[in-house]
N, C-alpha and C positions, 0 to 999 in steps of 0.2 A: 595407433593404439599400442600401449605398453602392457604386456602380460607377463606375469611371473609363473613359470611352469615347472612343476616337480617332475623329474624324469626318473622312472622306475623301470630299468631294463629287465631286471629279474634274472631268470635262469635259461639254460638251453639256448634256443635260437633268439631269445629275447634281446640280448645286446646287439645282434646283427640287424634285426628288423628295426630296432629302436634307432640305430644309427641312420637308417634311411628315412625314418619318420622325422627325425630332427633336421636332417638335411633338407627335406621338403619344407618344413616350417621356416628354416632359414632362407630358402629361396623365395618364399612368399613374403617374408619380412623385407627382404631386399627389394623385391618387385613393387610392393604396395606401401612401403614406408612405415612399417611397424617395427616394434622392438620386442623381442621375446627373450626373456632372461631365464636361464635354466638353472635348476639345482638338482643334481643327481643324488639318488639315495638307494640304499639296499633294501631288497625284499625277497622273501622266498628262501631257497636252499643256500644261496650265496650269503644271505644275512645270518642264517643259522651257523654256517661255517665261520663267519667273521666274528659274530657277537653272541651266538647262542639263541637268537630270537628271530623268527621269520618276519616280524614286523616291529623293528626296534622303535623305541620312543623317538630317536633322532629322525627316523623316516616319517613318523607321524607328524612331528613338528614341521618338517619340510613341507608335507602335504597341506597342513593347516596354514602355513605362510603363503602358499601358492594360490593363484587364481584358478588353476586347473592342474590336474594330474594326467600325464601321458604315461601309460603303463603298458608293458609288453606281456610277460607270461611268467609263471612260476611252476616249478616241478622238476624232480630229478629221480632217475631210476633207483638210486640208492635208497630213497625213501619209499618209492612205490613198491619195492620188492620186500619190504620188512613191515608187516602190518602191526608189529608190536611197538613200534616207535611212537612215543607220545607227542613229540614235536615234529611237525612235518611242514613243508613249504606252503601247502594249501591252508594250513592254520593261519598263516600270515595274511593270506588273501581274505579269509573270513573276518579276521580281526580288523583289517583295513576297512572293509565294507561297514562293519559294525561301528567302529570308532569315528568314521567320517559320516555315518548316518546315510549311507548310499542305498536307499531302499528301492529305487526304481532303475532297473536295467532295461535299456531301450536298444533293441536289436533290429535294424532294418533288414529286410530280405527282399532282394530284387535280382532280376536276371540280367545278364549281359548277352545280347543277341549273338555275339561272336563266340560265346562259350556254351551255348545251349547243348551242343553235341557232347560236352564233357559231363553232363549230368546223366545218371543212370535212368532218368525218367524220359518219357516221350516229349519231344519238342513241342508238340501241339498242346500238351498240358501246361507247359512252362511259360510259353511266350506271353509276355505282358504281366506276369505275376509280380506283385509289388505290395508287400504288407509289412507291418511292424509287430514284433512280439515285445510286450512289456512284462517283464518278470519281476515279481517281488523278490527282494534280494537279502533281506536281513531277518527273516522270520522262518517259520516252518521247521522241518526236521533238522536242517543244518545247524540251527541254533537252539532247538529245544533240549530238554533234559535227556541225558544219555546214560546208558549203563551197559557194561560188558563184563562177563566172566567167562569161564570155560564152557558153560552150559546154557547161558542165556544172554541176550543182548536186546536193547530197545533204543529207539530214537523217538522222541515225542514231537508230533507235528502240531505245534501250538500256534494259534493266531488270535489276536485281539481285534475288536471292532476298529479301533483307531488305525491299526496297521493296514487293515483291509480297505478302510475308507480312503486313506491317503494314496494308496496305489491305484485304486479305482478312479480317483479324481484325475490322476495323471493320464490314465487310459482314456477316460471320457473326453478330456480336453485334447488329447492327441487325435482322437477320432474326429473332433470338431474341426481340426485343421486339415483333415484328409477327406475321405469319402463318406464320413459319418456312419460308419458301420463298426460296431464293437462286438467281439465274440469273447465271452467269459468262459474260460476252460477250467473245469473242476472234476470232481468225482463225487458229486452230491448224492448219488444213489448208494454210496457205501460209507463215506467219510464224514464225520461230524464237522470237522474243520471246513470241508467243502460246502456243507449245507449253510454254515455261517457266511461264507463267501457269497453264495448265491442269494441268501436273504438280504445281505447288505447291498449287493448289486441291484437287486430288484427295487429296493427302497430308493436308491439313487437315480434310477432311470428317469423319474419325473423331473429331475433337475436338468436333464439333457434331452428334452423331447425331440430335438432334431436328429438325434443319434438312434439308428436302428440297432437294438441290442438283442443278441441271441446267446444261447447257452449251449455248451457242448462238453460231453464227458471227455476226459483226456485220452481214452483209448480210441474214441471216434476221431478226435482232433488229430491224433498222431497219424491216422490213416489219411484223413482228408487234406492235411497240408501237403501230402505227396500226390494225392489223386485229384484234388481240386484246389490247387494253390491260389488260383485267381478268385476264389470265393471270399478270401479273407482281406480285410483292410487293417484292423488293429485287433490283436489278440492280447488278452491279459490273463495271467495265471500266477499260481503260487510258486515258491522257490524251486522245489524238486521237479515239478512238472515242467517248469520253464527251462530248467537246466537241460533236461532231456529233449524237449521239443525244439529248442534253438539249435542244438547240435544236429538234430535231424534235418533241419532246414538247409544244411550244407549240401544236401542232395539236389536242392533247387538251384543254388548258385553254381554248383559244379566243383567247389572247393571251399573248405573252411578258411583257406588263405585269402578269401575275398570278402569276409564278413567283419565289419567293424561294429563297435557298440559304444554306448555311453552309460554311465551309472550316475544317477542324480539323487540328491537328497538334501540333508540338513547342512552340509558343509561344502567342501571343495568338490566340484564335479570331476569325474574320472572318465578317461577315454581309453579304450583298449580293443585289440583284436579278440575275437571269440575263441580262437584256437589255443592250444596248449603250448608247452615249452619245447616239445619234440627234441628231447635231449640227445637222441641218437643222431640227429643231423647237426648238432651244434658245431660251429666252426667250419662247416663244409660248404658254405655259400650256396645252399640249396633252398633255403626257406623263402616262401613267397612274402614279400614285404607289403603287398597291396592292402591287406586288412589293417596293418599298422598305419599306413599312409592315409587310408580312408578314415581311420579313427582320428587322425590329425585334422582331416577335413571337417569331421563332426565337431571337433573342438573349436575350430574357427567359426563355424556356423552357430554354435552355442552362444558366442559372444557377438552375434550380429554381423559377422564378417561373411555375408552370403556370397559376395563376389569372389572372395578369396577361396572359400570352400568350393565354389564352382570351378575355379581355375584348377584346383587340385583334382577334382573329379574328371574334368576334361582331359587332364594330363594322363590320368589312369586309363581312361577310355582310349586315348590315343595310343598308349603303350600296348594295350590289348589288340587294337586294330592293326598295329604294326608288327604284331607277333613278337614283341619284346616281353617274354614271359619266362617264368621259372618252369622247371621240367614238368611238374604235375599238371600244368594246363597248357603246355606248349603243343603246337600243331606238328604232327609228324613230318619230318623232313626239314623243319625250320631250324635256324641256329639255336644253340643252347645259351641261355642267359642265367646268371646267378643272382643272388640277392642284391649284391652291390651294383651289378650292371643294370638291373631293372631300376633300382633307386636312382642311379646316376642319370639314366635316360629320362626319367620323369623330372628330375631337377633341371636338366638341360632344356627340356620342353617348356617348363615354367619360365625359365630365364629368357628364352628366345621367343 
């Protein structure tokens, strides 16, 4: 198979982890007889510095030409520490999602037995947890009408029926491929937007009678993903709730450096780790590349390359079992490995 892939390393640790993700893709191409053609483009703070735009038109054109986008992270302390700036790296991320129509963010959450001790949660709660969070990505407060002056500010949490229907369709269909259990997370006891979400979900239930559908307020869901993670199969929720909830799930895996994701919608699909750019660690060979590498596995699987995705996942599991890990998940007393060393070990495993 030949795939054209837009490569967006972004900021901070992004270029380091992206280098490992691409190396793994190249190893798969060589092993399995595929051709992956890359086009690298700017996004985030580096794009602002270069051309004054966090998501330049040239980058959008590259994404639209591609079959898939492999993205790393955006963000820089320069912008984080000045709330008065009108243009910031994250603006580019939102623009990319909107212009590519990436309305469905899919984040799998699963445990690694060898890393259960790294979670702050009890192992007996975690073992066997395996669920997917589907976050609506192009609506809600992040994109609604905004206002700010010295005395007042607001963000409008607006959703339309078509936006809700299309993300729920993704969630119901995902549940059909798994254990047929869907949890709709909202705040329908307070928010009008959530009441519309719940109304539409209840209307759609009859289209998927095989799926057990339940409803949970976001405050309850935030507690239960940590106290009863094995209860969940597929969770679907709106943009802001999903952003918070999916970061919380890093307590289950033991590190945000282990969580990949995909963003799907109207145009080119995008694959990215869920963590940020960690600018403090940039260039220090400290960042965990596994979420980026697992995002590459999700890319392969999206195009039906299930065997290739499994090869990557097996290599990642083997690296963890062999204690070839970056510092935040390393076993005490084991050798220290950096970003590049972990990536190279996985590439060698795939080749051999």
